[in-house]
DRENLO-644219 format. One record per residue (C-alpha): residue number from 0; chain; x, y, z. Coordinates in steps of 0.02 Angstrom, whole numbers, plus 50000, padded with zeros to 5 digits. Each point is the difference from the previous one (the first is absolute). Layout:
BEGIN
> NUM,A,X,Y,Z .
...
end
This chain:
BEGIN
> 0,A,50511,48694,51275 .
> 1,A,50064,49981,49822 .
> 2,A,50145,50102,49924 .
> 3,A,50019,50015,49816 .
> 4,A,50182,50029,49921 .
> 5,A,49985,50197,49916 .
> 6,A,50054,49971,49834 .
> 7,A,50104,50145,49912 .
> 8,A,49905,50108,49904 .
> 9,A,50063,50147,49872 .
> 10,A,49919,50139,49980 .
> 11,A,49969,50125,49832 .
> 12,A,49929,50160,49965 .
> 13,A,49898,50016,49830 .
> 14,A,49918,50168,49971 .
> 15,A,49844,49977,49864 .
> 16,A,49936,50192,49914 .
> 17,A,49833,49997,49930 .
> 18,A,49912,50133,49909 .
> 19,A,49798,49989,49950 .
> 20,A,49916,50172,49940 .
> 21,A,49838,50019,50030 .
> 22,A,49852,50112,49894 .
> 23,A,49952,50051,50176 .
> 24,A,50045,50166,50092 .
> 25,A,50122,49990,50150 .
> 26,A,49882,50037,50140 .
> 27,A,49873,49862,49942 .
> 28,A,50143,49882,49984 .
> 29,A,50043,50040,50178 .
> 30,A,49830,49963,50048 .
> 31,A,49994,49836,49926 .
> 32,A,50163,49941,50073 .
> 33,A,49981,50085,50192 .
> 34,A,49801,49969,50021 .
> 35,A,49935,49879,49868 .
> 36,A,50132,49875,50023 .
> 37,A,49861,49866,50051 .
> 38,A,49917,50008,49844 .
> 39,A,50139,49964,49876 .
> 40,A,50144,49924,50087 .
> 41,A,49993,49820,49892 .
> 42,A,49959,49825,50089 .
> 43,A,50152,49931,49922 .
> 44,A,50125,50094,50102 .
> 45,A,49888,49975,50172 .
> 46,A,50096,49884,50131 .
> 47,A,49852,49962,50108 .
> 48,A,49863,49948,49871 .
> 49,A,49854,50025,49943 .
> 50,A,49951,50101,50144 .
> 51,A,50120,50112,50008 .
> 52,A,49986,50188,50008 .
> 53,A,50123,50124,49979 .
> 54,A,50007,50169,50091 .
> 55,A,50134,50153,49979 .
> 56,A,50019,50107,50143 .
> 57,A,50103,50133,49877 .
> 58,A,50068,50094,50152 .
> 59,A,50194,50010,50055 .
> 60,A,50007,49822,50115 .
> 61,A,49853,49954,49893 .
> 62,A,49967,49816,49938 .
> 63,A,49960,49913,49845 .
> 64,A,49914,49859,50071 .
> 65,A,49899,49829,49949 .
> 66,A,49858,49943,50145 .
> 67,A,49941,49841,49975 .
> 68,A,49875,50011,50146 .
> 69,A,49996,49932,50176 .
> 70,A,50151,50124,50045 .
> 71,A,50081,49907,49871 .
> 72,A,50132,50108,49880 .
> 73,A,50141,50045,49922 .
> 74,A,50109,50174,49994 .
> 75,A,50067,50012,49825 .
> 76,A,50087,50169,50026 .
> 77,A,50020,50145,50113 .
> 78,A,49983,50191,49948 .
> 79,A,50190,50069,50033 .
> 80,A,49988,50148,49880 .
> 81,A,49862,50082,49936 .
> 82,A,49958,50160,49887 .
> 83,A,49803,49983,49975 .
> 84,A,49942,50029,49827 .
> 85,A,50194,49945,49921 .
> 86,A,50094,49882,50101 .
> 87,A,49998,49832,50128 .
> 88,A,50147,49919,50068 .
> 89,A,49958,49837,50066 .
> 90,A,50095,49871,50094 .
> 91,A,49955,49809,50036 .
> 92,A,50054,49859,50077 .
> 93,A,49993,49813,49912 .
> 94,A,49989,49861,50120 .
> 95,A,50052,49847,49977 .
> 96,A,49831,49924,49997 .
> 97,A,49991,50114,49820 .
> 98,A,50184,49956,49927 .
> 99,A,50085,50109,50122 .
> 100,A,50097,50055,50117 .
> 101,A,50023,50153,49860 .
> 102,A,49958,50197,50003 .
> 103,A,49912,50090,49894 .
> 104,A,50001,50195,49958 .
> 105,A,49871,50054,49897 .
> 106,A,49985,50179,49906 .
> 107,A,49861,50073,49900 .
> 108,A,50008,50166,49921 .
> 109,A,49854,50073,49907 .
> 110,A,50032,50126,49865 .
> 111,A,49888,50082,49867 .
> 112,A,50004,50086,49855 .
> 113,A,49846,50051,49879 .
> 114,A,49884,49890,50121 .
> 115,A,50107,49838,49970 .
> 116,A,50061,49954,50170 .
> 117,A,50160,49901,49990 .
> 118,A,50022,49871,50158 .
> 119,A,50174,49952,50015 .
> 120,A,50049,49857,50108 .
> 121,A,50159,49924,50095 .
> 122,A,50004,49874,50096 .
> 123,A,50161,49955,50080 .
> 124,A,50021,49812,50095 .
> 125,A,50139,49964,50099 .
> 126,A,50018,49818,50064 .
> 127,A,50005,49815,49944 .
> 128,A,49930,49983,49810 .
> 129,A,49919,49903,49890 .
> 130,A,50063,49988,49819 .
> 131,A,49848,50073,49948 .
> 132,A,49986,50114,50115 .
> 133,A,50018,50160,49862 .
> 134,A,49854,49933,49889 .
> 135,A,49881,49960,50151 .
> 136,A,50007,50171,50081 .
> 137,A,50001,50101,49823 .
> 138,A,49830,49848,49974 .
> 139,A,49929,50052,50157 .
> 140,A,50031,50195,49991 .
> 141,A,49924,50007,49820 .
> 142,A,49843,49885,50045 .
> 143,A,49966,50128,50151 .
> 144,A,50046,50163,49913 .
> 145,A,50005,49971,49805 .
> 146,A,49848,49903,50002 .
> 147,A,49880,50006,50164 .
> 148,A,50017,50174,50028 .
> 149,A,49993,50058,49836 .
> 150,A,49812,49903,49980 .
> 151,A,49957,50071,50142 .
> 152,A,50036,50179,49946 .
> 153,A,49930,49978,49833 .
> 154,A,49832,49923,50045 .
> 155,A,49959,50118,50132 .
> 156,A,49884,50147,49968 .
end
């Protein structure tokens, strides 16, 4: 047996807030997020390679997950609170393989005014963090919601 002496690591909390406006009714945005995620989730954010596929069981205790085939995959988040059509609160774990140990609490809120839906994203990450964590989180959620989801909704019939 080999034993590696643990090194002390400091944990910090980072909270990122972003918002995006889509010229799409709230119920359509909700459906795209909760039922059509495999169609728009950016390939650049997949952890399991080209054959990875995202799924979202958007119910209390459900998972936002990535399947890689042959039973392989990753649970990104678990739904810990939901108000259908309006909000999702998710909790996720980041293992050492993906840069952890860390935990993430993600909040997604939808508000509509005059046919325009504002998506508010707040991601709180607690754990040891890279110096560029704020930028990486903001870029990832901007790519997913600000670009890919927007393109999916604007190109849909």
